C-alpha atoms as a printed R data frame, in Angstrom:
    type eleno elety resid chain resno       x      y       z
1   ATOM     1    CA   UNK     A     1  -0.659  0.668 -14.371
2   ATOM     2    CA   UNK     A     2   2.054  3.297 -14.470
3   ATOM     3    CA   UNK     A     3   4.570  3.456 -17.304
4   ATOM     4    CA   UNK     A     4   7.897  1.560 -17.298
5   ATOM     5    CA   UNK     A     5  10.691  2.989 -15.181
6   ATOM     6    CA   UNK     A     6  12.729  4.554 -17.973
7   ATOM     7    CA   UNK     A     7   9.724  6.340 -19.414
8   ATOM     8    CA   UNK     A     8   8.811  7.680 -15.978
9   ATOM     9    CA   UNK     A     9  12.374  8.914 -15.508
10  ATOM    10    CA   UNK     A    10  12.127 10.856 -18.763
11  ATOM    11    CA   UNK     A    11   8.749 12.236 -17.684
12  ATOM    12    CA   UNK     A    12  10.147 13.218 -14.286
13  ATOM    13    CA   UNK     A    13  13.012 15.168 -15.872
14  ATOM    14    CA   UNK     A    14  10.561 17.059 -18.051
15  ATOM    15    CA   UNK     A    15   8.454 17.903 -15.013
16  ATOM    16    CA   UNK     A    16  11.487 18.970 -12.981
17  ATOM    17    CA   UNK     A    17  12.671 21.270 -15.779
18  ATOM    18    CA   UNK     A    18   9.216 22.761 -16.332
19  ATOM    19    CA   UNK     A    19   8.774 23.597 -12.666
20  ATOM    20    CA   UNK     A    20  12.302 24.987 -12.386
21  ATOM    21    CA   UNK     A    21  11.463 27.379 -15.206
22  ATOM    22    CA   UNK     A    22   8.175 28.408 -13.605
23  ATOM    23    CA   UNK     A    23   9.504 28.724 -10.057
24  ATOM    24    CA   UNK     A    24  13.242 29.545 -10.173
25  ATOM    25    CA   UNK     A    25  13.333 29.902  -6.403
26  ATOM    26    CA   UNK     A    26  12.251 26.710  -4.647
27  ATOM    27    CA   UNK     A    27  11.123 28.145  -1.330
28  ATOM    28    CA   UNK     A    28   9.470 26.382   1.576
29  ATOM    29    CA   UNK     A    29   6.138 28.054   2.270
30  ATOM    30    CA   UNK     A    30   6.582 27.710   6.042
31  ATOM    31    CA   UNK     A    31   8.304 30.611   7.794
32  ATOM    32    CA   UNK     A    32  11.074 29.733  10.241
33  ATOM    33    CA   UNK     A    33  14.475 30.892  11.498
34  ATOM    34    CA   UNK     A    34  15.767 27.874  13.435
35  ATOM    35    CA   UNK     A    35  15.777 24.222  12.330
36  ATOM    36    CA   UNK     A    36  13.582 23.064  15.212
37  ATOM    37    CA   UNK     A    37  11.035 25.724  14.248
38  ATOM    38    CA   UNK     A    38  10.650 24.117  10.828
39  ATOM    39    CA   UNK     A    39  10.084 20.769  12.534
40  ATOM    40    CA   UNK     A    40   7.355 22.209  14.757
41  ATOM    41    CA   UNK     A    41   5.769 24.264  11.980
42  ATOM    42    CA   UNK     A    42   5.522 21.180   9.794
43  ATOM    43    CA   UNK     A    43   3.886 19.266  12.636
44  ATOM    44    CA   UNK     A    44   1.353 22.085  12.961
45  ATOM    45    CA   UNK     A    45   0.641 22.025   9.212
46  ATOM    46    CA   UNK     A    46  -1.198 18.703   9.409
47  ATOM    47    CA   UNK     A    47  -4.767 19.426   8.217
48  ATOM    48    CA   UNK     A    48  -4.008 23.142   8.301
49  ATOM    49    CA   UNK     A    49  -2.879 25.698   5.726
50  ATOM    50    CA   UNK     A    50   0.690 26.944   5.746
51  ATOM    51    CA   UNK     A    51  -0.636 30.511   5.826
52  ATOM    52    CA   UNK     A    52  -2.409 29.894   9.120
53  ATOM    53    CA   UNK     A    53   0.563 28.015  10.540
54  ATOM    54    CA   UNK     A    54   2.794 31.002   9.788
55  ATOM    55    CA   UNK     A    55   0.365 33.315  11.567
56  ATOM    56    CA   UNK     A    56   0.245 31.044  14.620
57  ATOM    57    CA   UNK     A    57   3.974 30.349  14.845
58  ATOM    58    CA   UNK     A    58   4.759 34.051  14.770
59  ATOM    59    CA   UNK     A    59   3.020 34.209  18.148
60  ATOM    60    CA   UNK     A    60   4.295 30.839  19.391
61  ATOM    61    CA   UNK     A    61   7.985 31.505  18.703
62  ATOM    62    CA   UNK     A    62   7.717 35.015  20.117
63  ATOM    63    CA   UNK     A    63   6.165 33.735  23.344
64  ATOM    64    CA   UNK     A    64   8.613 30.805  23.615
65  ATOM    65    CA   UNK     A    65  11.775 31.937  21.765
66  ATOM    66    CA   UNK     A    66  13.992 28.935  22.539
67  ATOM    67    CA   UNK     A    67  13.705 25.176  22.471
68  ATOM    68    CA   UNK     A    68  14.136 25.119  26.237
69  ATOM    69    CA   UNK     A    69  11.301 27.613  26.648
70  ATOM    70    CA   UNK     A    70   9.033 25.346  24.599
71  ATOM    71    CA   UNK     A    71  10.133 22.300  26.568
72  ATOM    72    CA   UNK     A    72   9.263 24.032  29.835
73  ATOM    73    CA   UNK     A    73   6.063 25.693  28.608
74  ATOM    74    CA   UNK     A    74   2.749 24.526  30.091
75  ATOM    75    CA   UNK     A    75   0.965 22.431  27.479
76  ATOM    76    CA   UNK     A    76  -2.202 24.441  28.092
77  ATOM    77    CA   UNK     A    77  -0.433 27.636  27.009
78  ATOM    78    CA   UNK     A    78   0.826 25.994  23.815
79  ATOM    79    CA   UNK     A    79  -2.693 24.707  23.151
80  ATOM    80    CA   UNK     A    80  -4.191 28.163  23.469
81  ATOM    81    CA   UNK     A    81  -1.761 29.649  20.958
82  ATOM    82    CA   UNK     A    82  -1.994 26.874  18.358
83  ATOM    83    CA   UNK     A    83  -5.756 26.353  18.656
84  ATOM    84    CA   UNK     A    84  -6.430 27.904  15.199
85  ATOM    85    CA   UNK     A    85  -4.337 25.116  13.592
86  ATOM    86    CA   UNK     A    86  -6.793 22.423  14.679
87  ATOM    87    CA   UNK     A    87  -6.044 19.169  16.498
88  ATOM    88    CA   UNK     A    88  -4.435 21.441  19.059
89  ATOM    89    CA   UNK     A    89  -4.546 19.008  21.994
90  ATOM    90    CA   UNK     A    90  -2.497 16.393  20.151
91  ATOM    91    CA   UNK     A    91  -0.202 18.889  18.451
92  ATOM    92    CA   UNK     A    92   0.548 20.701  21.716
93  ATOM    93    CA   UNK     A    93   1.438 17.445  23.455
94  ATOM    94    CA   UNK     A    94   3.722 16.507  20.577
95  ATOM    95    CA   UNK     A    95   5.443 19.912  20.543
96  ATOM    96    CA   UNK     A    96   6.062 19.719  24.269
97  ATOM    97    CA   UNK     A    97   7.287 16.120  24.144
98  ATOM    98    CA   UNK     A    98   9.537 16.481  21.110
99  ATOM    99    CA   UNK     A    99  11.091 19.651  22.551
100 ATOM   100    CA   UNK     A   100  11.983 17.827  25.734
101 ATOM   101    CA   UNK     A   101  13.260 14.805  23.806
102 ATOM   102    CA   UNK     A   102  15.438 16.942  21.522
103 ATOM   103    CA   UNK     A   103  17.109 18.419  24.586
104 ATOM   104    CA   UNK     A   104  17.418 15.203  26.574
105 ATOM   105    CA   UNK     A   105  18.450 12.820  23.807
106 ATOM   106    CA   UNK     A   106  19.879 14.974  21.024
107 ATOM   107    CA   UNK     A   107  21.560 17.847  22.853
108 ATOM   108    CA   UNK     A   108  19.094 20.369  21.483
109 ATOM   109    CA   UNK     A   109  19.944 19.531  17.856
110 ATOM   110    CA   UNK     A   110  17.806 17.841  15.227
111 ATOM   111    CA   UNK     A   111  18.788 14.278  14.322
112 ATOM   112    CA   UNK     A   112  19.959 14.007  10.728
113 ATOM   113    CA   UNK     A   113  18.516 10.600   9.886
114 ATOM   114    CA   UNK     A   114  15.057  9.338   8.998
115 ATOM   115    CA   UNK     A   115  15.177  6.947  11.950
116 ATOM   116    CA   UNK     A   116  16.148  9.644  14.410
117 ATOM   117    CA   UNK     A   117  13.569 12.143  13.209
118 ATOM   118    CA   UNK     A   118  10.682  9.679  13.114
119 ATOM   119    CA   UNK     A   119  11.515  8.608  16.668
120 ATOM   120    CA   UNK     A   120  10.332 12.032  17.820
121 ATOM   121    CA   UNK     A   121   6.707 12.363  19.008
122 ATOM   122    CA   UNK     A   122   4.310 13.154  16.169
123 ATOM   123    CA   UNK     A   123   6.937 13.160  13.434
124 ATOM   124    CA   UNK     A   124   6.336 10.984  10.371
125 ATOM   125    CA   UNK     A   125   8.155 10.474   7.101
126 ATOM   126    CA   UNK     A   126   6.723 13.559   5.403
127 ATOM   127    CA   UNK     A   127   8.064 15.907   8.060
128 ATOM   128    CA   UNK     A   128  11.312 13.965   8.374
129 ATOM   129    CA   UNK     A   129  11.909 14.202   4.622
130 ATOM   130    CA   UNK     A   130  11.347 17.954   4.692
131 ATOM   131    CA   UNK     A   131  13.893 18.349   7.489
132 ATOM   132    CA   UNK     A   132  16.421 16.087   5.782
133 ATOM   133    CA   UNK     A   133  16.136 18.134   2.604
134 ATOM   134    CA   UNK     A   134  15.874 21.703   3.894
135 ATOM   135    CA   UNK     A   135  18.079 21.482   6.968
136 ATOM   136    CA   UNK     A   136  20.613 18.792   6.088
137 ATOM   137    CA   UNK     A   137  20.483 19.032   2.267
138 ATOM   138    CA   UNK     A   138  20.034 15.303   1.854
139 ATOM   139    CA   UNK     A   139  17.994 13.598  -0.899
140 ATOM   140    CA   UNK     A   140  14.314 13.590  -0.010
141 ATOM   141    CA   UNK     A   141  10.800 13.272  -1.364
142 ATOM   142    CA   UNK     A   142   8.081 15.047   0.598
143 ATOM   143    CA   UNK     A   143   4.971 13.092  -0.352
144 ATOM   144    CA   UNK     A   144   2.307 15.563   0.720
145 ATOM   145    CA   UNK     A   145  -1.127 15.955  -0.855
146 ATOM   146    CA   UNK     A   146   0.136 18.196  -3.681
147 ATOM   147    CA   UNK     A   147   2.964 15.818  -4.535
148 ATOM   148    CA   UNK     A   148   0.699 12.762  -4.540
149 ATOM   149    CA   UNK     A   149  -2.004 14.430  -6.623
150 ATOM   150    CA   UNK     A   150   0.220 16.060  -9.245
151 ATOM   151    CA   UNK     A   151   2.656 13.176  -9.668
152 ATOM   152    CA   UNK     A   152  -0.293 10.839 -10.059
153 ATOM   153    CA   UNK     A   153  -1.722 13.031 -12.807
154 ATOM   154    CA   UNK     A   154   1.670 13.190 -14.511
155 ATOM   155    CA   UNK     A   155   1.981  9.404 -14.445
156 ATOM   156    CA   UNK     A   156   5.079  9.479 -12.234
157 ATOM   157    CA   UNK     A   157   3.379  7.544  -9.447
158 ATOM   158    CA   UNK     A   158   0.172  5.709  -8.693
159 ATOM   159    CA   UNK     A   159  -1.978  5.352  -5.621
160 ATOM   160    CA   UNK     A   160  -2.338  7.634  -2.623
161 ATOM   161    CA   UNK     A   161  -0.239  5.865  -0.028
162 ATOM   162    CA   UNK     A   162   2.475  8.421   0.892
163 ATOM   163    CA   UNK     A   163   5.192  5.842   1.493
164 ATOM   164    CA   UNK     A   164   4.545  4.017  -1.786
165 ATOM   165    CA   UNK     A   165   4.455  7.291  -3.727
166 ATOM   166    CA   UNK     A   166   7.689  8.386  -2.062
167 ATOM   167    CA   UNK     A   167   9.423  5.178  -3.105
168 ATOM   168    CA   UNK     A   168   8.077  5.411  -6.665
169 ATOM   169    CA   UNK     A   169   9.345  8.976  -6.986
170 ATOM   170    CA   UNK     A   170  12.731  8.203  -5.476
171 ATOM   171    CA   UNK     A   171  13.190  5.785  -8.378
172 ATOM   172    CA   UNK     A   172  12.574  8.416 -11.056
173 ATOM   173    CA   UNK     A   173  13.405 11.890  -9.696
174 ATOM   174    CA   UNK     A   174  17.132 12.758  -9.569
175 ATOM   175    CA   UNK     A   175  18.115 12.642  -5.860
176 ATOM   176    CA   UNK     A   176  19.607 16.127  -5.886
177 ATOM   177    CA   UNK     A   177  16.379 17.544  -7.337
178 ATOM   178    CA   UNK     A   178  13.840 15.894  -5.031
179 ATOM   179    CA   UNK     A   179  13.532 18.470  -2.264
180 ATOM   180    CA   UNK     A   180  13.219 21.495  -4.539
181 ATOM   181    CA   UNK     A   181  10.897 19.574  -6.868
182 ATOM   182    CA   UNK     A   182   8.511 18.931  -3.972
183 ATOM   183    CA   UNK     A   183   8.596 22.592  -2.881
184 ATOM   184    CA   UNK     A   184   7.708 23.618  -6.404
185 ATOM   185    CA   UNK     A   185   4.877 21.076  -6.512
186 ATOM   186    CA   UNK     A   186   3.281 22.823  -3.519
187 ATOM   187    CA   UNK     A   187   3.255 26.189  -5.303
188 ATOM   188    CA   UNK     A   188   2.117 24.572  -8.555
189 ATOM   189    CA   UNK     A   189  -0.630 22.657  -6.765
190 ATOM   190    CA   UNK     A   190  -2.032 25.847  -5.297
191 ATOM   191    CA   UNK     A   191  -1.775 27.899  -8.460
192 ATOM   192    CA   UNK     A   192  -2.389 25.582 -11.429
193 ATOM   193    CA   UNK     A   193  -2.871 21.868 -10.711
194 ATOM   194    CA   UNK     A   194  -5.526 22.383  -8.056
195 ATOM   195    CA   UNK     A   195  -7.438 19.472  -6.594
196 ATOM   196    CA   UNK     A   196 -10.928 19.862  -8.076
197 ATOM   197    CA   UNK     A   197 -10.430 21.415 -11.506
198 ATOM   198    CA   UNK     A   198  -6.834 21.776 -12.692
199 ATOM   199    CA   UNK     A   199  -6.125 24.832 -14.839
200 ATOM   200    CA   UNK     A   200  -4.590 22.916 -17.721
201 ATOM   201    CA   UNK     A   201  -4.837 25.920 -20.036
202 ATOM   202    CA   UNK     A   202  -2.111 27.686 -18.071
203 ATOM   203    CA   UNK     A   203   0.109 24.668 -17.550
204 ATOM   204    CA   UNK     A   204   3.443 24.269 -19.303
205 ATOM   205    CA   UNK     A   205   3.254 20.522 -18.668
206 ATOM   206    CA   UNK     A   206  -0.043 20.096 -20.504
207 ATOM   207    CA   UNK     A   207   1.731 18.888 -23.649
208 ATOM   208    CA   UNK     A   208   3.111 15.803 -21.892
209 ATOM   209    CA   UNK     A   209   0.641 15.285 -19.053
210 ATOM   210    CA   UNK     A   210  -1.441 12.106 -19.567
211 ATOM   211    CA   UNK     A   211  -4.245 13.441 -17.379
212 ATOM   212    CA   UNK     A   212  -4.557 16.566 -19.496
213 ATOM   213    CA   UNK     A   213  -4.598 14.472 -22.663
214 ATOM   214    CA   UNK     A   214  -7.340 12.281 -21.223
215 ATOM   215    CA   UNK     A   215  -9.552 15.328 -20.673
216 ATOM   216    CA   UNK     A   216  -9.421 16.334 -24.349
């Protein structure tokens, strides 16, 4: 069982402050220039590293530099470019379909609601939350693998269901801090709180992390 709400709120504030100190700049690790590019890059990141996505999208956005170009691109050509990202058949179909839908239904702009974003082909809550936070500066929690793992270790959430973790974190993380907090969790999850053997010796949250205490 996780701790009572008030205690988790206190723990969340400590975690937010610690990560702000470690990573003053909360930067998305996906490279993009236009809002729709972030949407597509995030779709490509499923079961793929951000580093590889950035390598692939450099080619993709150069070959098809506008949303209309992507909407009109042969799916086979998109597949060939994004093949290194894996699941390229499904991802290419989604990129083609969501590009066409953005033009036809949304005038070439991204919808600014969870409902609108998740109505697009291949777009779930994780991607929608990222867009709402980074593009529209709305409160969000991006419950990716790093967020779920680290917040579970910190006692801020329990379980691995992304929706349930998102709701648990929305209750304890200040709304205006959520998006940047999740960006910082990605960097922290790669550098310190890695999946197999967290580097607790170099962690500024070790003093209040229940998982670290349990290891001693």
